[in-house]
C-alpha positions as CSV (number, residue, x, y, z in Angstrom):
1,X,156.6,184.0,49.6
2,X,155.3,186.8,51.9
3,X,152.5,186.5,54.3
4,X,151.5,184.0,56.8
5,X,152.7,181.2,54.9
6,X,156.2,182.5,54.1
7,X,159.1,179.8,54.3
8,X,160.4,181.6,57.6
9,X,157.3,181.2,59.5
10,X,155.3,178.4,57.7
11,X,152.7,177.1,60.0
12,X,150.9,173.8,59.4
13,X,147.6,173.9,57.7
14,X,145.1,173.7,60.6
15,X,142.1,172.8,58.6
16,X,141.0,172.5,55.1
17,X,138.0,173.4,53.3
18,X,137.2,169.3,53.8
19,X,136.9,169.9,57.4
20,X,134.0,168.0,59.2
21,X,132.9,170.3,61.9
22,X,134.1,173.4,64.0
23,X,135.1,171.0,67.3
24,X,137.6,169.1,64.9
25,X,139.2,172.3,63.9
26,X,139.5,173.4,67.5
27,X,141.1,170.1,68.7
28,X,143.7,170.2,65.5
29,X,144.4,173.7,66.8
30,X,145.1,172.4,70.0
31,X,147.3,169.7,68.5
32,X,149.2,172.2,66.6
33,X,149.9,174.0,69.9
34,X,151.1,171.0,71.8
35,X,152.9,169.8,69.1
36,X,154.9,172.5,68.0
37,X,155.0,174.9,71.0
38,X,158.4,173.1,72.3
39,X,160.0,173.7,69.0
40,X,159.3,177.3,68.5
41,X,155.9,176.9,66.5
42,X,153.8,179.7,66.5
43,X,150.2,179.2,68.5
44,X,147.2,179.3,66.0
45,X,144.5,181.2,67.0
46,X,140.9,180.5,65.4
47,X,140.6,184.0,63.9
48,X,143.7,183.7,61.8
49,X,142.6,180.5,60.5
50,X,140.5,181.9,57.9
51,X,142.9,184.3,56.5
52,X,145.4,181.4,56.0
53,X,142.8,179.5,54.4
54,X,142.3,182.1,52.0
55,X,145.7,182.6,50.9
56,X,145.9,178.9,50.4
57,X,142.9,178.7,48.3
58,X,144.4,181.7,46.4
59,X,147.6,180.2,45.6
60,X,146.0,176.9,44.7
61,X,143.7,178.6,42.0
62,X,146.6,180.5,40.7
63,X,148.6,177.3,40.6
64,X,145.7,175.5,39.0
65,X,145.1,178.4,36.3
66,X,148.8,178.3,35.2
67,X,148.7,174.5,35.0
68,X,145.4,174.7,32.5
69,X,146.9,177.2,30.4
70,X,149.7,175.1,29.7
71,X,147.2,172.1,29.0
72,X,145.3,174.2,26.7
73,X,148.6,175.6,24.8
74,X,149.2,171.8,24.2
75,X,145.7,170.6,23.1
76,X,145.8,173.9,20.7
77,X,148.9,172.7,19.0
78,X,147.9,169.1,18.7
79,X,144.4,168.8,18.8
80,X,141.6,171.2,16.7
81,X,138.0,171.0,16.6
82,X,136.4,169.1,14.0
83,X,134.0,171.1,12.0
84,X,130.6,170.4,12.3
85,X,131.3,167.6,14.8
86,X,132.6,169.1,17.8
87,X,135.2,166.5,18.0
88,X,138.8,166.7,18.3
89,X,141.7,165.8,15.5
90,X,145.2,165.0,16.3
91,X,148.4,166.3,14.8
92,X,149.6,169.8,14.1
93,X,147.1,171.0,11.6
94,X,147.0,173.2,8.4
95,X,143.9,175.2,9.2
96,X,144.6,176.3,12.9
97,X,143.5,179.8,13.6
98,X,147.1,181.2,13.4
99,X,148.9,179.2,10.6
100,X,152.7,179.4,10.8
101,X,153.2,181.2,7.3
102,X,151.2,182.7,4.4
103,X,152.0,179.5,2.4
104,X,150.2,177.3,5.1
105,X,147.2,179.6,5.1
106,X,147.0,179.3,1.5
107,X,147.8,175.6,1.5
108,X,145.0,175.0,4.1
109,X,142.5,176.9,1.8
110,X,143.5,174.7,-1.2
111,X,143.3,171.4,1.0
112,X,139.8,172.6,1.9
113,X,138.8,172.8,-1.7
114,X,140.4,169.7,-2.9
115,X,139.3,167.8,-0.1
116,X,135.4,168.7,-1.3
117,X,136.4,167.8,-4.8
118,X,137.6,164.6,-3.7
119,X,134.6,164.0,-1.7
120,X,132.4,164.7,-5.1
121,X,134.2,162.6,-7.1
122,X,133.9,159.6,-4.4
123,X,130.2,160.1,-4.5
124,X,130.2,159.9,-8.1
125,X,132.5,157.0,-8.5
126,X,130.4,155.2,-5.7
127,X,127.1,155.4,-8.3
128,X,129.0,154.0,-10.9
129,X,131.0,151.2,-9.2
130,X,129.5,149.6,-5.9
131,X,131.7,148.4,-3.2
132,X,135.2,149.9,-4.1
133,X,135.2,152.9,-2.0
134,X,138.5,151.6,-0.3
135,X,140.3,150.9,-3.7
136,X,139.2,154.3,-5.3
137,X,140.4,156.3,-2.2
138,X,144.0,154.4,-2.1
139,X,144.2,154.9,-6.0
140,X,143.6,158.8,-5.5
141,X,146.3,158.8,-2.5
142,X,148.8,156.8,-5.1
143,X,147.9,159.5,-7.7
144,X,148.8,162.1,-5.2
145,X,152.0,160.3,-4.0
146,X,152.9,159.7,-7.7
147,X,153.4,156.2,-6.7
148,X,152.3,153.1,-8.7
149,X,149.6,150.8,-7.8
150,X,148.7,147.0,-8.4
151,X,145.0,145.8,-8.6
152,X,145.1,141.9,-8.0
153,X,142.1,139.9,-8.5
154,X,140.2,137.2,-10.8
155,X,138.9,138.4,-14.0
156,X,135.5,140.1,-13.7
157,X,135.7,142.3,-10.5
158,X,135.9,145.4,-12.3
159,X,139.7,146.1,-12.2
160,X,139.9,147.7,-15.8
161,X,136.6,149.7,-15.0
162,X,137.9,151.0,-11.6
163,X,141.3,152.1,-13.1
164,X,139.7,153.8,-16.0
165,X,137.5,156.0,-13.6
166,X,140.5,157.0,-11.4
167,X,142.9,157.4,-14.2
168,X,139.7,159.9,-16.0
169,X,139.7,162.1,-13.2
170,X,142.9,164.2,-14.2
171,X,141.6,167.6,-16.1
172,X,143.1,167.6,-19.8
173,X,144.1,171.0,-19.2
174,X,144.2,171.9,-22.7
175,X,145.1,168.6,-24.1
176,X,148.5,168.2,-22.4
177,X,147.4,165.4,-20.1
178,X,147.4,161.8,-22.2
179,X,146.5,158.3,-20.4
180,X,148.1,155.1,-22.1
181,X,146.3,151.9,-21.6
182,X,147.8,148.4,-23.0
183,X,147.0,144.8,-22.2
184,X,150.5,143.1,-22.3
185,X,151.4,139.4,-22.9
186,X,154.5,137.6,-23.6
187,X,154.3,138.6,-27.1
188,X,154.2,142.4,-26.7
189,X,157.0,144.2,-28.2
190,X,158.8,147.3,-27.3
191,X,157.1,149.2,-30.2
192,X,153.6,148.6,-28.3
193,X,154.8,150.4,-25.5
194,X,157.5,153.0,-26.4
195,X,156.4,153.6,-30.0
196,X,157.7,152.6,-33.4
197,X,161.1,153.7,-34.5
198,X,161.4,156.8,-36.5
199,X,162.1,155.9,-40.3
200,X,163.6,159.2,-40.9
201,X,165.8,158.7,-37.9
202,X,166.9,155.4,-39.4
203,X,167.8,157.2,-42.8
204,X,170.3,159.3,-40.6
205,X,171.3,156.3,-38.7
206,X,169.7,157.7,-35.7
207,X,167.9,155.0,-33.2
208,X,164.9,157.5,-32.7
209,X,161.4,156.4,-31.5
210,X,158.0,158.3,-32.2
211,X,156.9,158.4,-28.2
212,X,153.9,160.5,-28.8
213,X,150.3,158.6,-27.7
214,X,152.6,156.0,-26.0
215,X,154.0,155.3,-22.6
216,X,156.9,157.9,-22.7
217,X,154.7,160.6,-23.3
218,X,151.6,159.6,-21.0
219,X,150.7,161.2,-17.8
220,X,148.7,158.4,-16.8
221,X,149.0,154.7,-17.4
222,X,147.1,151.4,-17.0
223,X,148.9,147.8,-18.0
224,X,146.7,145.2,-17.7
225,X,148.2,141.5,-17.0
226,X,151.8,143.2,-16.9
227,X,153.6,140.5,-15.1
228,X,152.8,138.0,-18.2
229,X,155.0,139.9,-20.5
230,X,158.6,139.2,-21.3
231,X,161.7,139.8,-18.8
232,X,162.9,142.2,-21.8
233,X,160.0,144.4,-21.6
234,X,159.6,144.4,-17.9
235,X,163.0,145.5,-17.4
236,X,162.5,148.2,-20.1
237,X,159.9,149.5,-17.7
238,X,162.3,150.0,-14.8
239,X,163.6,153.4,-15.3
240,X,160.3,155.2,-16.4
241,X,158.6,153.8,-13.4
242,X,161.2,154.8,-10.9
243,X,163.5,157.6,-12.6
244,X,161.0,159.1,-14.8
245,X,163.3,159.0,-17.8
246,X,163.4,157.5,-21.1
247,X,166.4,157.1,-24.0
248,X,164.3,158.2,-26.6
249,X,167.4,158.2,-29.0
250,X,168.9,155.3,-27.9
251,X,172.1,156.5,-26.8
252,X,171.1,157.2,-22.7
253,X,173.4,160.1,-22.8
254,X,171.0,162.6,-22.1
255,X,167.5,160.9,-20.8
256,X,164.3,162.4,-21.5
257,X,162.0,163.3,-18.6
258,X,158.5,161.6,-18.8
259,X,155.6,163.3,-17.2
260,X,154.3,160.0,-15.8
261,X,152.5,160.6,-12.7
262,X,151.2,157.2,-11.9
263,X,150.9,153.6,-13.5
264,X,148.2,151.2,-12.5
265,X,148.9,147.6,-13.1
266,X,146.4,144.7,-12.9
267,X,147.0,141.2,-12.7
268,X,144.7,138.1,-11.7
269,X,147.8,136.4,-10.0
270,X,150.7,137.4,-8.0
271,X,154.1,136.7,-9.4
272,X,156.1,133.8,-8.1
273,X,158.4,134.9,-5.8
274,X,161.4,132.8,-7.3
275,X,160.9,134.6,-10.6
276,X,163.7,137.0,-10.9
277,X,162.5,138.8,-14.2
278,X,159.3,140.0,-12.5
279,X,161.0,141.0,-9.2
280,X,162.5,144.5,-9.9
281,X,159.2,145.5,-11.4
282,X,157.2,144.1,-8.5
283,X,159.0,145.9,-6.2
284,X,158.6,149.4,-7.5
285,X,154.9,149.0,-7.3
286,X,154.2,150.4,-4.0
287,X,150.5,149.9,-3.3
288,X,149.4,146.6,-3.6
289,X,145.3,146.2,-3.6
290,X,144.0,142.4,-3.6
291,X,140.4,142.6,-4.7
292,X,137.7,140.0,-4.3
293,X,134.0,139.5,-5.8
294,X,131.2,141.9,-4.1
295,X,129.6,139.8,-1.1
296,X,126.6,140.8,0.9
297,X,125.4,144.1,1.0
298,X,127.4,145.6,-1.5
299,X,126.6,142.7,-3.9
300,X,122.9,143.8,-3.1
301,X,123.6,147.4,-4.0
302,X,125.2,146.5,-7.2
303,X,122.4,144.4,-8.6
304,X,119.9,147.1,-7.4
305,X,121.9,149.7,-9.5
306,X,121.3,147.7,-12.5
307,X,117.7,146.9,-11.7
308,X,117.3,151.1,-11.7
309,X,118.6,150.9,-15.1
310,X,122.3,150.2,-14.8
311,X,125.2,152.6,-13.7
312,X,125.2,156.2,-13.8
313,X,127.0,157.9,-16.6
314,X,130.9,159.4,-16.4
315,X,131.3,161.1,-13.0
316,X,132.3,164.3,-14.9
317,X,131.2,167.2,-13.3
318,X,133.9,170.2,-13.4
319,X,134.4,170.1,-9.2
320,X,135.3,166.5,-9.6
321,X,138.1,166.9,-12.0
322,X,141.9,167.0,-10.8
323,X,144.7,168.9,-12.1
324,X,148.2,168.1,-12.5
325,X,149.4,171.3,-11.2
326,X,147.4,170.5,-8.1
327,X,149.1,167.0,-7.7
328,X,152.3,168.5,-8.3
329,X,151.8,171.3,-5.5
330,X,150.7,168.6,-2.8
331,X,153.7,166.8,-3.4
332,X,156.0,169.6,-3.1
333,X,154.3,171.0,-0.1
334,X,154.5,167.6,1.6
335,X,157.9,167.0,0.7
336,X,159.3,170.5,2.1
337,X,156.6,171.1,5.3
338,X,155.1,167.9,6.5
339,X,157.2,166.6,9.3
340,X,157.6,162.8,10.5
341,X,157.7,162.6,14.2
342,X,160.2,160.3,15.9
343,X,157.3,157.9,17.0
344,X,156.6,157.3,13.4
345,X,160.1,156.9,12.5
346,X,160.4,154.4,15.4
347,X,157.4,152.5,14.3
348,X,159.1,152.2,10.7
349,X,161.7,150.7,12.2
350,X,160.4,148.2,14.4
351,X,158.1,147.2,11.7
352,X,161.0,146.7,9.2
353,X,162.8,144.3,11.7
354,X,159.5,142.3,12.4
355,X,159.1,141.9,8.6
356,X,162.7,140.3,8.2
357,X,162.4,138.2,11.2
358,X,158.9,137.3,11.8
359,X,157.6,137.2,8.0
360,X,160.9,136.8,6.1
361,X,160.1,139.9,4.1
362,X,162.8,142.4,2.9
363,X,161.7,145.9,2.8
364,X,164.2,148.0,0.2
365,X,165.4,151.3,1.2
366,X,163.5,152.7,-1.9
367,X,160.2,151.3,-0.6
368,X,160.6,152.6,2.7
369,X,161.7,156.3,1.3
370,X,158.3,155.8,-0.8
371,X,156.3,154.8,2.0
372,X,157.3,158.1,3.8
373,X,156.4,160.2,1.0
374,X,153.0,158.6,0.9
375,X,152.3,159.1,4.8
376,X,153.4,162.6,4.2
377,X,150.8,163.2,1.3
378,X,148.2,161.7,3.5
379,X,149.0,163.9,6.1
380,X,148.7,167.0,4.1
381,X,145.4,165.8,2.3
382,X,144.0,165.1,5.6
383,X,144.9,168.8,6.5
384,X,147.9,167.9,9.0
385,X,151.6,169.3,9.1
386,X,152.6,166.2,10.6
387,X,152.4,162.3,10.3
388,X,151.0,160.3,13.0
389,X,150.6,157.0,14.2
390,X,147.5,156.4,12.4
391,X,148.6,156.9,9.1
392,X,150.8,154.0,9.4
393,X,147.5,151.7,9.3
394,X,148.0,152.4,5.3
395,X,151.1,150.2,5.8
396,X,149.3,147.1,5.5
397,X,148.9,148.0,1.5
398,X,152.4,148.7,0.8
399,X,154.8,146.3,2.8
400,X,153.6,142.9,2.0
401,X,155.3,140.9,-0.8
402,X,153.9,137.8,-2.6
403,X,152.1,136.7,0.1
404,X,148.4,138.1,1.0
405,X,148.1,136.7,4.4
406,X,150.7,139.2,5.7
407,X,148.4,142.0,5.2
408,X,146.5,141.0,8.3
409,X,149.6,140.2,10.1
410,X,151.2,143.8,9.4
411,X,147.7,145.2,10.5
412,X,148.1,143.5,13.5
413,X,151.4,144.7,14.0
414,X,150.4,148.3,13.5
415,X,147.4,148.3,15.9
416,X,149.5,146.6,18.6
417,X,151.8,150.0,18.3
418,X,148.8,152.0,18.3
419,X,147.1,150.3,21.4
420,X,150.5,150.1,23.1
421,X,149.9,153.6,25.3
422,X,146.2,151.9,26.3
423,X,147.9,148.8,27.9
424,X,150.6,150.9,29.7
425,X,148.0,152.7,31.9
426,X,148.9,150.4,34.7
427,X,152.4,151.3,34.4
428,X,151.7,155.1,34.1
429,X,149.7,155.1,37.3
430,X,152.4,153.1,39.2
431,X,155.4,155.6,37.8
432,X,152.8,158.5,38.6
433,X,152.4,157.4,42.4
434,X,156.5,157.0,42.7
435,X,157.0,160.6,41.1
436,X,154.6,162.0,43.6
437,X,156.4,160.4,46.6
438,X,159.7,161.2,45.5
439,X,158.4,164.9,44.4
440,X,156.5,165.7,47.8
441,X,159.7,165.3,49.6
442,X,161.2,168.6,48.8
443,X,158.4,170.3,50.7
444,X,158.7,170.9,54.0
445,X,155.9,171.4,56.8
446,X,153.4,169.1,58.6
447,X,149.9,169.0,57.5
448,X,146.5,167.5,58.3
449,X,145.0,165.1,55.4
450,X,141.6,164.9,54.9
451,X,139.9,162.0,56.4
452,X,142.5,162.0,59.1
453,X,140.4,160.6,62.4
454,X,141.0,162.3,65.7
455,X,142.1,159.5,67.4
456,X,145.1,158.9,64.6
457,X,146.0,162.5,65.1
458,X,146.3,162.1,69.0
459,X,148.4,159.4,68.4
460,X,150.5,160.7,66.5
461,X,151.2,163.5,68.8
462,X,151.9,161.2,71.7
463,X,154.5,159.3,69.5
464,X,156.3,162.7,68.5
465,X,155.5,162.1,64.9
466,X,154.0,165.8,65.1
467,X,157.4,167.3,66.6
468,X,158.9,167.5,63.2
469,X,159.9,171.0,63.2
470,X,163.5,170.6,63.8
471,X,163.8,167.7,61.1
472,X,161.8,169.7,58.1
473,X,164.1,170.3,55.2
474,X,164.1,173.8,53.6
475,X,161.5,173.9,50.7
476,X,163.4,173.8,47.1
477,X,163.0,172.7,43.5
478,X,162.9,169.4,42.8
479,X,165.7,167.4,41.9
480,X,166.8,167.0,38.2
481,X,165.7,163.2,38.3
482,X,162.2,163.9,39.2
483,X,161.7,166.6,36.5
484,X,163.0,164.3,34.1
485,X,160.9,161.5,35.0
486,X,157.8,163.7,35.0
487,X,159.0,165.1,31.3
488,X,159.3,161.6,30.3
489,X,156.1,160.4,31.4
490,X,154.3,163.5,30.2
491,X,155.7,162.9,26.7
492,X,154.4,159.5,26.5
493,X,151.0,160.5,27.5
494,X,150.8,163.4,25.2
495,X,151.6,161.1,22.4
496,X,148.6,158.8,23.4
497,X,145.9,161.9,23.6
498,X,146.7,162.9,20.5
499,X,145.8,159.5,19.3
500,X,142.8,159.6,21.1
501,X,142.0,163.3,19.7
502,X,142.3,161.5,16.4
503,X,139.8,159.2,17.0
504,X,137.3,161.1,18.2
505,X,136.1,161.8,14.4
506,X,138.1,159.7,12.0
507,X,136.1,160.4,9.2
508,X,137.4,164.3,9.2
509,X,141.3,163.3,10.1
510,X,141.8,160.1,7.9
511,X,139.9,159.9,4.4
512,X,142.1,157.3,3.4
513,X,141.3,154.5,6.1
514,X,137.8,153.5,5.4
515,X,136.7,151.2,8.2
516,X,140.3,150.5,9.7
517,X,139.9,153.5,12.2
518,X,136.6,153.0,13.2
519,X,137.2,149.2,14.2
520,X,140.0,150.6,16.6
521,X,138.3,153.5,18.1
522,X,136.4,151.4,21.3
523,X,139.5,150.1,22.0
524,X,141.6,153.3,22.0
525,X,138.8,155.5,23.3
526,X,138.1,153.1,26.3
527,X,140.9,154.5,28.9
528,X,140.7,158.4,27.2
529,X,139.3,159.8,30.2
530,X,141.7,158.0,32.8
531,X,144.7,159.3,30.5
532,X,143.7,162.8,30.1
533,X,142.9,162.9,34.4
534,X,146.6,161.5,34.8
535,X,147.9,164.1,32.4
536,X,146.5,167.3,34.3
537,X,147.6,166.1,37.7
538,X,151.5,165.8,35.8
539,X,151.0,169.1,34.6
540,X,149.5,170.3,37.7
541,X,152.6,168.6,39.8
542,X,155.3,170.4,37.8
543,X,153.6,173.6,37.8
544,X,153.6,173.1,41.7
545,X,157.3,172.5,41.7
546,X,158.4,175.6,39.5
547,X,156.4,177.8,42.1
548,X,158.0,176.1,45.1
549,X,154.6,175.5,46.5
550,X,154.1,175.3,50.3
551,X,152.6,171.7,51.5
552,X,148.9,173.5,52.5
553,X,148.5,174.3,48.8
554,X,149.6,170.8,47.8
555,X,146.8,169.3,50.1
556,X,144.3,171.7,48.7
557,X,145.2,170.5,45.0
558,X,145.8,167.0,45.5
559,X,144.0,166.0,48.5
560,X,143.1,162.5,47.4
561,X,146.5,161.5,45.7
562,X,148.6,162.8,48.7
563,X,146.3,160.9,51.3
564,X,148.0,157.5,49.7
565,X,151.4,159.1,51.2
566,X,150.4,160.4,54.3
567,X,152.5,158.1,56.1
568,X,155.7,158.5,54.3
569,X,155.0,162.5,54.0
570,X,155.3,164.3,57.4
571,X,151.8,164.7,58.0
572,X,149.7,164.0,60.9
573,X,149.2,160.4,60.8
């Protein structure tokens, strides 16, 4: 570095912008002259002081500007301004200013229009069914994910009406969409589900079923009281639900693909855990939604709608309808382009262990892969190209098994994972202090810290602590271990900053998490300012290390932080 601060003739900082008065500066200059004169240090003249400080401030501003550019780049890649709210959202988004490809730009526009349709449909459903917003949203998510759902609850709470409303949301598209509905019992026969045997086929010795208008030809299906059917019926449903195939001719050599997108089941009770005839079917139903009778304000709203003349008509506005092609497009894009970061994979791994050890619940590989698909679709519908930890709050509806009490336990586990960074703030501060203490050891020179008393400086001079020119180390880059520690800590903090950005306006980024996000928001945002400040400091420190900044610049940028290490860093104290 050329100029008065070059490494060959670097002089200590005589006075910072925090100096109290000219008299203090004069004493500091004299101490510099006395402390460094015997070691070959140049004598400082008052007229050169302002010139040196101008150079220091220029270097500090340049370093600060580069650090802010890096911070802005991180925020622009992981956060986005919410339309109409001024908040920030977490996760890489589809509608960034410069989409990755033309396909991303097209998908961003498509998702915005689809979100408007879903919002319109939800409003229309709210006028017809009160207090079931969560179930409506999760059934729509199940539909886009092409996974099956279960509505569980006592009779008379609107399970059939709710399923009918969601299933009727699919646009017929010229008549190729068919919804199959059937109530099952122990006397249900295969002909009621899969169609009767063809008489002409039997005449030709062919086992052929007429599947038109039956389950093999349905796009959507609703099976009421499915667990009361016989084991033969339940087992015959497995391939249709999972592989989406049906052996129409009975030979199963070339099974036919069925157009089924989603099947909604309803039941008054959970099947017993020891009932092996139901276990396989129950495992194939991913999203399970327990329902209770309405209470409180929701009950008042329902009774009020009846008083005003009964529920409204069918929510059949064209903009509220969905198309089969839209659903297939969302799933295909989410499989190819939506990423699942390491943090989410690690959370799923921990959850699987927790379910096995603490709750005695086995999460099969099939269900785990289906869960990842739902999380990807959720991120895509929320306008993001990456799943984040907040999406994992949906797991409480997908991993409990036979015991409804496991739902709050799973939710608590996921919440603890989300708040893990907030509880680590104290530890992060300690790690930051150690990083600063080790990092500043690569700088040479003696500087005077803001707040140093003149008596302390004079005592330091008398004890010879200011005569350190012979012991000064050559300035150089930070060691690899220090840089690695900075990288590790910033990575952990960046994840928390992304989550906090998500929580600034949860309605925009997590449409399918009704209520869950708003309850966590105060806890997660409590430390948002402190974490952001700490991350900025680490970015700035790393920039200083890259630039091999002199100690005077370090004092200008970190006066308060470095004051804590003034006794260990070779200063005038």
